[in-house]
N, CA, C and O atoms as CSV, one atom per row, in Angstrom:
chain,resi,resn,atom,element,x,y,z
A,1,MET,N,N,-1.566,8.954,-18.302
A,1,MET,CA,C,-3.012,8.887,-17.943
A,1,MET,C,C,-3.117,8.458,-16.503
A,1,MET,O,O,-2.344,7.630,-16.021
A,2,ARG,N,N,-4.118,9.055,-15.801
A,2,ARG,CA,C,-4.359,8.705,-14.410
A,2,ARG,C,C,-5.361,7.501,-14.411
A,2,ARG,O,O,-6.206,7.354,-15.294
A,3,TRP,N,N,-5.205,6.680,-13.387
A,3,TRP,CA,C,-5.990,5.500,-13.237
A,3,TRP,C,C,-6.831,5.560,-12.002
A,3,TRP,O,O,-6.366,5.809,-10.890
A,4,LEU,N,N,-8.165,5.308,-12.265
A,4,LEU,CA,C,-9.064,5.238,-11.070
A,4,LEU,C,C,-8.601,4.133,-10.054
A,4,LEU,O,O,-8.697,4.335,-8.844
A,5,ARG,N,N,-8.131,3.038,-10.529
A,5,ARG,CA,C,-7.773,1.968,-9.629
A,5,ARG,C,C,-6.608,2.399,-8.764
A,5,ARG,O,O,-6.467,1.849,-7.672
A,6,ASP,N,N,-5.792,3.302,-9.142
A,6,ASP,CA,C,-4.698,3.878,-8.324
A,6,ASP,C,C,-5.257,4.706,-7.198
A,6,ASP,O,O,-4.736,4.696,-6.082
A,7,LEU,N,N,-6.311,5.417,-7.493
A,7,LEU,CA,C,-6.967,6.230,-6.442
A,7,LEU,C,C,-7.499,5.309,-5.288
A,7,LEU,O,O,-7.323,5.612,-4.108
A,8,VAL,N,N,-8.160,4.163,-5.681
A,8,VAL,CA,C,-8.715,3.366,-4.640
A,8,VAL,C,C,-7.660,2.431,-4.027
A,8,VAL,O,O,-7.962,1.768,-3.035
A,9,LYS,N,N,-6.450,2.349,-4.568
A,9,LYS,CA,C,-5.348,1.655,-3.893
A,9,LYS,C,C,-4.857,2.479,-2.745
A,9,LYS,O,O,-4.514,1.927,-1.699
A,10,GLU,N,N,-4.806,3.837,-2.904
A,10,GLU,CA,C,-4.442,4.762,-1.884
A,10,GLU,C,C,-5.490,5.044,-0.839
A,10,GLU,O,O,-5.183,5.339,0.316
A,11,ASN,N,N,-6.763,4.947,-1.275
A,11,ASN,CA,C,-7.953,5.339,-0.494
A,11,ASN,C,C,-9.035,4.279,-0.721
A,11,ASN,O,O,-9.472,4.099,-1.858
A,12,PRO,N,N,-9.479,3.572,0.325
A,12,PRO,CA,C,-10.477,2.502,0.016
A,12,PRO,C,C,-11.764,2.963,-0.519
A,12,PRO,O,O,-12.487,2.189,-1.146
A,13,CYS,N,N,-12.106,4.265,-0.287
A,13,CYS,CA,C,-13.451,4.741,-0.833
A,13,CYS,C,C,-13.182,6.203,-1.362
A,13,CYS,O,O,-12.735,7.081,-0.625
A,14,VAL,N,N,-13.472,6.390,-2.623
A,14,VAL,CA,C,-13.238,7.706,-3.241
A,14,VAL,C,C,-14.577,8.159,-3.778
A,14,VAL,O,O,-15.314,7.377,-4.377
A,15,TRP,N,N,-14.892,9.438,-3.559
A,15,TRP,CA,C,-16.084,10.021,-4.115
A,15,TRP,C,C,-15.728,10.941,-5.280
A,15,TRP,O,O,-14.813,11.757,-5.175
A,16,VAL,N,N,-16.425,10.812,-6.346
A,16,VAL,CA,C,-16.045,11.481,-7.619
A,16,VAL,C,C,-17.217,12.386,-8.088
A,16,VAL,O,O,-18.373,11.966,-8.144
A,17,ARG,N,N,-16.861,13.633,-8.415
A,17,ARG,CA,C,-17.859,14.644,-8.911
A,17,ARG,C,C,-17.571,14.875,-10.388
A,17,ARG,O,O,-16.457,15.205,-10.795
A,18,CYS,N,N,-18.646,14.683,-11.180
A,18,CYS,CA,C,-18.565,14.913,-12.620
A,18,CYS,C,C,-19.606,16.105,-12.936
A,18,CYS,O,O,-20.825,15.970,-12.821
A,19,GLU,N,N,-18.996,17.232,-13.329
A,19,GLU,CA,C,-19.806,18.416,-13.450
A,19,GLU,C,C,-20.786,18.406,-14.622
A,19,GLU,O,O,-21.821,19.066,-14.533
A,20,ASP,N,N,-20.530,17.738,-15.646
A,20,ASP,CA,C,-21.398,17.793,-16.816
A,20,ASP,C,C,-21.570,16.388,-17.478
A,20,ASP,O,O,-20.901,15.431,-17.089
A,21,GLU,N,N,-22.426,16.295,-18.422
A,21,GLU,CA,C,-22.700,14.954,-19.055
A,21,GLU,C,C,-21.514,14.421,-19.817
A,21,GLU,O,O,-21.326,13.209,-19.917
A,22,ARG,N,N,-20.746,15.282,-20.334
A,22,ARG,CA,C,-19.508,14.802,-21.091
A,22,ARG,C,C,-18.560,14.128,-20.124
A,22,ARG,O,O,-18.030,13.059,-20.427
A,23,LEU,N,N,-18.328,14.739,-18.944
A,23,LEU,CA,C,-17.497,14.207,-17.855
A,23,LEU,C,C,-18.102,12.908,-17.306
A,23,LEU,O,O,-17.375,11.949,-17.048
A,24,GLN,N,N,-19.403,12.874,-17.131
A,24,GLN,CA,C,-20.039,11.717,-16.656
A,24,GLN,C,C,-19.784,10.531,-17.544
A,24,GLN,O,O,-19.401,9.447,-17.103
A,25,GLY,N,N,-20.005,10.776,-18.782
A,25,GLY,CA,C,-19.707,9.691,-19.752
A,25,GLY,C,C,-18.258,9.241,-19.840
A,25,GLY,O,O,-17.981,8.049,-19.969
A,26,LEU,N,N,-17.364,10.163,-19.772
A,26,LEU,CA,C,-15.900,9.851,-19.758
A,26,LEU,C,C,-15.590,8.991,-18.471
A,26,LEU,O,O,-14.867,7.996,-18.528
A,27,PHE,N,N,-16.172,9.430,-17.326
A,27,PHE,CA,C,-15.923,8.696,-16.130
A,27,PHE,C,C,-16.336,7.264,-16.185
A,27,PHE,O,O,-15.614,6.331,-15.832
A,28,LEU,N,N,-17.632,7.146,-16.685
A,28,LEU,CA,C,-18.165,5.819,-16.757
A,28,LEU,C,C,-17.443,4.821,-17.702
A,28,LEU,O,O,-17.302,3.627,-17.439
A,29,ILE,N,N,-17.006,5.425,-18.816
A,29,ILE,CA,C,-16.172,4.679,-19.760
A,29,ILE,C,C,-14.857,4.228,-19.164
A,29,ILE,O,O,-14.462,3.068,-19.281
A,30,GLN,N,N,-14.171,5.195,-18.503
A,30,GLN,CA,C,-12.952,4.845,-17.819
A,30,GLN,C,C,-13.112,3.829,-16.751
A,30,GLN,O,O,-12.302,2.909,-16.639
A,31,ALA,N,N,-14.116,3.965,-15.974
A,31,ALA,CA,C,-14.373,2.973,-14.857
A,31,ALA,C,C,-14.608,1.586,-15.506
A,31,ALA,O,O,-14.082,0.585,-15.020
A,32,GLU,N,N,-15.365,1.528,-16.560
A,32,GLU,CA,C,-15.582,0.267,-17.219
A,32,GLU,C,C,-14.293,-0.332,-17.795
A,32,GLU,O,O,-13.995,-1.514,-17.619
A,33,LEU,N,N,-13.588,0.478,-18.448
A,33,LEU,CA,C,-12.272,-0.051,-19.018
A,33,LEU,C,C,-11.335,-0.558,-18.014
A,33,LEU,O,O,-10.520,-1.438,-18.291
A,34,GLU,N,N,-11.433,-0.012,-16.830
A,34,GLU,CA,C,-10.532,-0.474,-15.722
A,34,GLU,C,C,-11.097,-1.656,-14.954
A,34,GLU,O,O,-10.437,-2.188,-14.061
A,35,GLY,N,N,-12.278,-2.061,-15.280
A,35,GLY,CA,C,-12.890,-3.226,-14.682
A,35,GLY,C,C,-13.836,-3.011,-13.469
A,35,GLY,O,O,-14.192,-3.965,-12.778
A,36,PHE,N,N,-14.215,-1.796,-13.236
A,36,PHE,CA,C,-15.202,-1.472,-12.217
A,36,PHE,C,C,-16.553,-2.039,-12.605
A,36,PHE,O,O,-16.871,-2.077,-13.794
A,37,ARG,N,N,-17.346,-2.475,-11.669
A,37,ARG,CA,C,-18.745,-2.904,-11.886
A,37,ARG,C,C,-19.631,-2.268,-10.813
A,37,ARG,O,O,-19.165,-1.955,-9.718
A,38,ALA,N,N,-20.864,-2.088,-11.125
A,38,ALA,CA,C,-21.848,-1.627,-10.181
A,38,ALA,C,C,-22.177,-2.772,-9.166
A,38,ALA,O,O,-21.898,-3.939,-9.439
A,39,LEU,N,N,-22.721,-2.446,-8.094
A,39,LEU,CA,C,-23.009,-3.420,-7.075
A,39,LEU,C,C,-23.981,-4.557,-7.621
A,39,LEU,O,O,-23.910,-5.707,-7.188
A,40,ASN,N,N,-24.832,-4.193,-8.530
A,40,ASN,CA,C,-25.756,-5.214,-9.129
A,40,ASN,C,C,-25.090,-5.977,-10.286
A,40,ASN,O,O,-25.777,-6.758,-10.944
A,41,GLY,N,N,-23.773,-5.790,-10.573
A,41,GLY,CA,C,-23.133,-6.413,-11.663
A,41,GLY,C,C,-23.135,-5.730,-12.970
A,41,GLY,O,O,-22.469,-6.171,-13.907
A,42,GLN,N,N,-23.885,-4.633,-13.068
A,42,GLN,CA,C,-23.883,-3.850,-14.348
A,42,GLN,C,C,-22.534,-3.246,-14.591
A,42,GLN,O,O,-21.772,-2.934,-13.676
A,43,TRP,N,N,-22.260,-3.087,-15.918
A,43,TRP,CA,C,-21.113,-2.321,-16.327
A,43,TRP,C,C,-21.394,-0.806,-16.100
A,43,TRP,O,O,-22.530,-0.364,-16.277
A,44,PRO,N,N,-20.429,-0.063,-15.734
A,44,PRO,CA,C,-20.682,1.407,-15.528
A,44,PRO,C,C,-21.388,2.057,-16.639
A,44,PRO,O,O,-22.248,2.897,-16.374
A,45,THR,N,N,-21.106,1.745,-17.891
A,45,THR,CA,C,-21.786,2.423,-18.966
A,45,THR,C,C,-23.239,2.051,-19.130
A,45,THR,O,O,-23.957,2.643,-19.936
A,46,GLU,N,N,-23.693,1.018,-18.320
A,46,GLU,CA,C,-25.092,0.730,-18.286
A,46,GLU,C,C,-25.867,1.562,-17.269
A,46,GLU,O,O,-27.098,1.559,-17.236
A,47,LEU,N,N,-25.118,2.259,-16.455
A,47,LEU,CA,C,-25.691,3.158,-15.453
A,47,LEU,C,C,-26.169,4.486,-16.095
A,47,LEU,O,O,-25.663,4.898,-17.139
A,48,GLU,N,N,-27.096,5.103,-15.485
A,48,GLU,CA,C,-27.503,6.441,-16.002
A,48,GLU,C,C,-26.472,7.473,-15.614
A,48,GLU,O,O,-25.818,7.315,-14.583
A,49,ASN,N,N,-26.294,8.535,-16.403
A,49,ASN,CA,C,-25.398,9.566,-16.030
A,49,ASN,C,C,-25.823,10.203,-14.740
A,49,ASN,O,O,-27.019,10.397,-14.523
A,50,HIS,N,N,-24.937,10.524,-13.911
A,50,HIS,CA,C,-25.169,11.101,-12.605
A,50,HIS,C,C,-24.000,12.055,-12.300
A,50,HIS,O,O,-22.914,11.942,-12.868
A,51,ARG,N,N,-24.257,12.967,-11.412
A,51,ARG,CA,C,-23.234,13.921,-11.021
A,51,ARG,C,C,-22.145,13.406,-10.073
A,51,ARG,O,O,-20.967,13.736,-10.201
A,52,LEU,N,N,-22.605,12.557,-9.087
A,52,LEU,CA,C,-21.753,12.060,-8.054
A,52,LEU,C,C,-21.746,10.521,-8.036
A,52,LEU,O,O,-22.767,9.842,-8.145
A,53,TYR,N,N,-20.462,10.016,-7.884
A,53,TYR,CA,C,-20.230,8.561,-7.783
A,53,TYR,C,C,-19.262,8.183,-6.713
A,53,TYR,O,O,-18.432,8.987,-6.288
A,54,GLY,N,N,-19.365,6.984,-6.286
A,54,GLY,CA,C,-18.410,6.443,-5.283
A,54,GLY,C,C,-17.694,5.256,-5.949
A,54,GLY,O,O,-18.324,4.462,-6.647
A,55,ILE,N,N,-16.421,5.145,-5.738
A,55,ILE,CA,C,-15.728,3.963,-6.254
A,55,ILE,C,C,-14.923,3.412,-5.068
A,55,ILE,O,O,-14.461,4.178,-4.223
A,56,THR,N,N,-14.751,2.040,-5.005
A,56,THR,CA,C,-14.114,1.450,-3.881
A,56,THR,C,C,-13.060,0.480,-4.332
A,56,THR,O,O,-12.986,0.108,-5.503
A,57,GLY,N,N,-12.217,0.060,-3.351
A,57,GLY,CA,C,-11.091,-0.755,-3.647
A,57,GLY,C,C,-11.530,-2.182,-4.132
A,57,GLY,O,O,-10.719,-2.920,-4.691
A,58,ASP,N,N,-12.777,-2.541,-3.918
A,58,ASP,CA,C,-13.214,-3.847,-4.486
A,58,ASP,C,C,-13.703,-3.766,-5.879
A,58,ASP,O,O,-14.336,-4.685,-6.399
A,59,MET,N,N,-13.395,-2.613,-6.508
A,59,MET,CA,C,-13.658,-2.371,-7.899
A,59,MET,C,C,-15.167,-2.234,-8.205
A,59,MET,O,O,-15.649,-2.683,-9.244
A,60,THR,N,N,-15.920,-1.575,-7.228
A,60,THR,CA,C,-17.282,-1.287,-7.467
A,60,THR,C,C,-17.524,0.193,-7.642
A,60,THR,O,O,-16.743,0.998,-7.134
A,61,VAL,N,N,-18.575,0.587,-8.341
A,61,VAL,CA,C,-18.866,1.880,-8.591
A,61,VAL,C,C,-20.383,2.083,-8.362
A,61,VAL,O,O,-21.163,1.205,-8.730
A,62,GLY,N,N,-20.808,3.173,-7.785
A,62,GLY,CA,C,-22.239,3.399,-7.597
A,62,GLY,C,C,-22.611,4.869,-7.488
A,62,GLY,O,O,-21.717,5.712,-7.421
A,63,TYR,N,N,-23.827,5.192,-7.469
A,63,TYR,CA,C,-24.300,6.529,-7.314
A,63,TYR,C,C,-24.043,7.037,-5.897
A,63,TYR,O,O,-24.027,6.257,-4.944
A,64,LEU,N,N,-23.849,8.297,-5.770
A,64,LEU,CA,C,-23.711,8.920,-4.480
A,64,LEU,C,C,-24.727,10.130,-4.354
A,64,LEU,O,O,-24.866,10.918,-5.289
A,65,SER,N,N,-25.378,10.243,-3.262
A,65,SER,CA,C,-26.358,11.249,-3.168
A,65,SER,C,C,-25.674,12.598,-2.880
A,65,SER,O,O,-24.610,12.641,-2.262
A,66,SER,N,N,-26.271,13.654,-3.318
A,66,SER,CA,C,-25.694,15.059,-2.982
A,66,SER,C,C,-25.822,15.319,-1.498
A,66,SER,O,O,-25.035,16.118,-0.990
A,67,MET,N,N,-26.700,14.748,-0.784
A,67,MET,CA,C,-26.821,14.941,0.613
A,67,MET,C,C,-25.636,14.263,1.349
A,67,MET,O,O,-25.076,14.850,2.275
A,68,CYS,N,N,-25.247,13.008,0.932
A,68,CYS,CA,C,-24.059,12.466,1.514
A,68,CYS,C,C,-22.799,13.278,1.221
A,68,CYS,O,O,-21.945,13.475,2.086
A,69,TRP,N,N,-22.715,13.728,0.013
A,69,TRP,CA,C,-21.500,14.586,-0.372
A,69,TRP,C,C,-21.450,15.827,0.542
A,69,TRP,O,O,-20.398,16.167,1.083
A,70,SER,N,N,-22.570,16.474,0.696
A,70,SER,CA,C,-22.593,17.703,1.493
A,70,SER,C,C,-22.493,17.540,2.993
A,70,SER,O,O,-21.749,18.250,3.668
A,71,LEU,N,N,-23.224,16.631,3.477
A,71,LEU,CA,C,-23.273,16.431,5.007
A,71,LEU,C,C,-21.967,15.926,5.568
A,71,LEU,O,O,-21.703,16.176,6.744
A,72,THR,N,N,-21.127,15.232,4.818
A,72,THR,CA,C,-19.922,14.695,5.352
A,72,THR,C,C,-18.652,15.559,5.141
A,72,THR,O,O,-17.521,15.092,5.272
A,73,ARG,N,N,-18.893,16.789,4.821
A,73,ARG,CA,C,-17.730,17.680,4.620
A,73,ARG,C,C,-17.289,18.274,5.933
A,73,ARG,O,O,-17.479,19.472,6.142
A,74,ARG,N,N,-16.724,17.522,6.804
A,74,ARG,CA,C,-16.249,17.944,8.061
A,74,ARG,C,C,-14.761,17.687,8.164
A,74,ARG,O,O,-14.261,16.819,7.450
A,75,PRO,N,N,-14.064,18.350,8.963
A,75,PRO,CA,C,-12.615,18.123,9.105
A,75,PRO,C,C,-12.217,16.689,9.491
A,75,PRO,O,O,-11.151,16.201,9.117
A,76,SER,N,N,-13.124,16.015,10.266
A,76,SER,CA,C,-12.905,14.667,10.657
A,76,SER,C,C,-13.221,13.601,9.570
A,76,SER,O,O,-12.934,12.414,9.727
A,77,ASP,N,N,-13.806,14.077,8.497
A,77,ASP,CA,C,-14.287,13.115,7.455
A,77,ASP,C,C,-13.047,12.648,6.669
A,77,ASP,O,O,-12.176,13.448,6.327
A,78,GLU,N,N,-12.990,11.377,6.402
A,78,GLU,CA,C,-11.848,10.814,5.649
A,78,GLU,C,C,-12.102,10.559,4.245
A,78,GLU,O,O,-11.213,10.100,3.529
A,79,HIS,N,N,-13.297,10.837,3.793
A,79,HIS,CA,C,-13.529,10.545,2.324
A,79,HIS,C,C,-12.721,11.420,1.434
A,79,HIS,O,O,-12.588,12.616,1.697
A,80,VAL,N,N,-12.183,10.878,0.402
A,80,VAL,CA,C,-11.453,11.540,-0.639
A,80,VAL,C,C,-12.437,12.007,-1.675
A,80,VAL,O,O,-13.175,11.195,-2.232
A,81,ARG,N,N,-12.470,13.310,-1.954
A,81,ARG,CA,C,-13.372,13.820,-2.970
A,81,ARG,C,C,-12.539,14.269,-4.232
A,81,ARG,O,O,-11.524,14.959,-4.135
A,82,VAL,N,N,-13.022,13.847,-5.344
A,82,VAL,CA,C,-12.196,14.123,-6.606
A,82,VAL,C,C,-13.093,14.868,-7.562
A,82,VAL,O,O,-14.235,14.467,-7.791
A,83,ASP,N,N,-12.602,15.920,-8.107
A,83,ASP,CA,C,-13.198,16.694,-9.319
A,83,ASP,C,C,-12.715,15.869,-10.508
A,83,ASP,O,O,-11.524,15.868,-10.819
A,84,TYR,N,N,-13.593,15.196,-11.144
A,84,TYR,CA,C,-13.163,14.350,-12.249
A,84,TYR,C,C,-12.669,15.122,-13.405
A,84,TYR,O,O,-11.769,14.662,-14.108
A,85,GLY,N,N,-13.225,16.314,-13.648
A,85,GLY,CA,C,-12.759,17.204,-14.735
A,85,GLY,C,C,-11.210,17.575,-14.573
A,85,GLY,O,O,-10.423,17.521,-15.519
A,86,LYS,N,N,-10.872,17.939,-13.333
A,86,LYS,CA,C,-9.500,18.259,-13.045
A,86,LYS,C,C,-8.645,17.018,-13.050
A,86,LYS,O,O,-7.513,17.058,-13.532
A,87,TYR,N,N,-9.149,15.915,-12.530
A,87,TYR,CA,C,-8.446,14.621,-12.517
A,87,TYR,C,C,-8.105,14.237,-13.992
A,87,TYR,O,O,-6.969,13.896,-14.320
A,88,TYR,N,N,-9.105,14.308,-14.820
A,88,TYR,CA,C,-8.951,13.851,-16.223
A,88,TYR,C,C,-7.925,14.810,-16.956
A,88,TYR,O,O,-7.186,14.360,-17.831
A,89,ALA,N,N,-7.899,16.067,-16.600
A,89,ALA,CA,C,-7.042,17.059,-17.220
A,89,ALA,C,C,-5.625,17.009,-16.671
A,89,ALA,O,O,-4.735,17.674,-17.200
A,90,GLY,N,N,-5.398,16.209,-15.588
A,90,GLY,CA,C,-4.058,16.186,-15.013
A,90,GLY,C,C,-3.773,17.224,-14.018
A,90,GLY,O,O,-2.619,17.412,-13.635
A,91,GLU,N,N,-4.781,17.919,-13.573
A,91,GLU,CA,C,-4.610,18.977,-12.612
A,91,GLU,C,C,-4.801,18.486,-11.176
A,91,GLU,O,O,-5.092,17.315,-10.933
A,92,ASP,N,N,-4.623,19.444,-10.203
A,92,ASP,CA,C,-4.870,19.154,-8.815
A,92,ASP,C,C,-6.353,18.859,-8.670
A,92,ASP,O,O,-7.171,19.727,-8.976
A,93,TYR,N,N,-6.727,17.688,-8.222
A,93,TYR,CA,C,-8.046,17.194,-8.374
A,93,TYR,C,C,-8.875,17.129,-7.085
A,93,TYR,O,O,-10.079,16.877,-7.134
A,94,ARG,N,N,-8.237,17.353,-5.947
A,94,ARG,CA,C,-8.959,17.072,-4.616
A,94,ARG,C,C,-9.933,18.201,-4.355
A,94,ARG,O,O,-9.648,19.372,-4.607
A,95,VAL,N,N,-11.042,17.833,-3.865
A,95,VAL,CA,C,-12.088,18.799,-3.502
A,95,VAL,C,C,-12.097,18.846,-2.001
A,95,VAL,O,O,-12.283,17.808,-1.366
A,96,GLU,N,N,-11.913,19.952,-1.425
A,96,GLU,CA,C,-11.906,20.128,0.021
A,96,GLU,C,C,-13.296,20.528,0.536
A,96,GLU,O,O,-13.477,20.719,1.738
């Protein structure tokens, strides 16, 4: 199994895309099981399902706007983007 905490060890800020409600729920459950919390202290499963999330090395998780996801897709951008469906399935998960 892949661990979200390993992603943020390698990269201080990771952006995660969950294409459907099933993946959104799986992501939030996994984040909670690994000890991530929202900035306001909520457990991830207390958050509403959303398509885009950010996770950080300080074990926080939060919503990410589609505008941020789209506007920062430049060659100089250092954000790591993850397709959670592929990540969960054990496939090549990076989104370019």
